[in-house]
C-alpha positions as CSV (number, residue, x, y, z in Angstrom):
1,M,24.6,33.6,45.6
2,L,22.8,37.5,46.2
3,L,20.6,37.7,49.0
4,K,20.0,35.1,51.3
5,D,16.0,33.6,51.7
6,I,14.5,36.0,54.2
7,R,13.1,32.5,56.3
8,E,17.3,32.7,56.5
9,Y,17.4,35.1,58.9
10,S,17.5,35.8,62.4
11,G,15.3,38.7,62.5
12,I,13.5,41.5,60.6
13,F,13.9,45.0,62.4
14,L,11.7,48.2,61.2
15,A,13.6,51.3,62.7
16,T,10.4,53.2,63.0
17,G,9.8,56.8,62.6
18,A,11.8,59.0,59.8
19,T,15.2,58.2,58.8
20,D,17.6,60.5,56.7
21,L,18.3,58.0,53.8
22,R,21.0,59.9,52.7
23,K,23.2,57.7,55.0
24,A,24.7,54.9,53.3
25,V,26.3,51.6,54.6
26,D,28.3,53.2,57.4
27,G,25.7,55.6,58.5
28,L,22.8,52.7,58.7
29,A,24.9,50.6,60.6
30,Y,26.2,52.9,62.8
31,I,22.4,53.7,63.5
32,V,21.7,50.1,65.1
33,K,24.9,50.0,66.3
34,Q,24.5,52.8,68.8
35,E,21.0,53.9,69.1
36,F,19.2,50.2,69.7
37,Q,21.9,48.7,70.5
38,M,22.3,46.3,68.5
39,D,24.3,43.6,66.2
40,P,24.7,45.0,62.8
41,F,26.8,41.7,61.7
42,G,24.3,39.3,63.1
43,N,21.9,37.4,61.0
44,Y,18.9,40.4,60.6
45,L,17.3,42.4,58.1
46,F,17.2,46.0,58.9
47,L,14.0,47.8,57.5
48,F,14.5,51.3,57.3
49,C,12.3,54.7,55.7
50,N,12.0,58.2,54.9
51,K,10.0,60.8,56.0
52,K,7.9,60.8,53.1
53,R,7.0,57.3,53.7
54,N,7.9,57.1,49.7
55,R,11.1,55.4,49.7
56,L,13.2,52.4,51.6
57,K,16.7,51.1,52.4
58,C,16.9,47.6,53.9
59,L,20.6,46.5,55.1
60,C,21.9,43.1,55.8
61,W,25.1,41.6,56.5
62,E,26.5,38.3,54.8
63,K,29.9,36.2,55.3
64,N,31.8,39.1,54.2
65,G,30.0,42.6,53.5
66,F,26.5,44.1,53.6
67,W,24.2,43.8,51.5
68,L,21.9,47.4,51.0
69,G,18.4,47.6,49.3
70,Y,16.8,50.6,48.0
71,K,12.9,51.0,47.4
72,R,11.7,54.0,45.3
73,L,7.7,54.4,45.6
74,D,6.4,55.6,42.8
75,G,2.9,57.4,42.2
76,M,0.6,59.3,43.1
77,G,0.2,59.5,47.5
78,A,1.7,56.0,47.7
79,R,3.2,55.5,50.7
80,F,5.0,53.0,53.1
81,V,2.0,52.8,56.1
82,W,5.4,52.8,58.9
83,P,5.2,53.4,62.4
84,D,6.0,56.6,63.6
85,D,7.4,55.7,67.2
86,P,10.4,57.6,67.3
87,D,13.5,56.3,68.0
88,S,13.0,53.0,68.4
89,V,13.6,49.4,66.3
90,R,11.2,46.9,66.0
91,D,11.0,43.5,65.3
92,I,8.0,42.0,62.4
93,S,7.6,38.8,61.0
94,I,7.8,38.1,57.5
95,P,4.0,38.2,56.8
96,Q,4.2,41.9,58.4
97,L,6.8,42.6,56.5
98,E,5.2,41.6,53.2
99,K,1.6,43.7,54.3
100,L,4.3,46.4,54.7
101,L,5.4,46.1,51.6
102,G,2.5,45.7,49.9
103,G,0.9,49.2,51.1
104,L,-0.4,47.8,54.7
105,S,0.2,48.5,58.1
106,V,2.2,45.9,60.1
107,D,-0.1,46.3,62.3
108,P,-3.6,44.5,63.1
109,P,-6.5,46.3,62.3
110,R,-8.5,47.4,65.5
111,G,-12.3,46.7,66.4
112,F,-14.6,48.4,68.7
113,G,-13.6,48.6,72.6
114,E,-15.7,47.1,75.1
115,V,-17.8,49.8,76.6
116,T,-19.4,50.1,80.1
117,A,-21.6,51.7,81.2
118,R,-19.9,54.8,82.6
119,D,-19.2,55.1,78.1
120,F,-22.6,56.8,78.5
């Protein structure tokens, strides 16, 4: 069996900000362990994106080894809408992951804020 069903993971985590995608399994696992204080051997899917926002790597542990996935967007202006908070990790849901991979933001759109008399 290759990768397990996405619903079987205990969590999906985004490494917000930019990650140097020249890093392979050991480098990404080090980020998970040292910078995010998380277990890279846990039942989690970790996602990383480059500075240009057109490449994505995912890392997960499955029983006896790591899986490392890679996606490169091609086409004029194709970019992932990736959260910019530097050096943090964020838990997302499966629907949010689907939005992200479809070119949308994981955050809901913001409407108008409340207007008060002081705003005039």
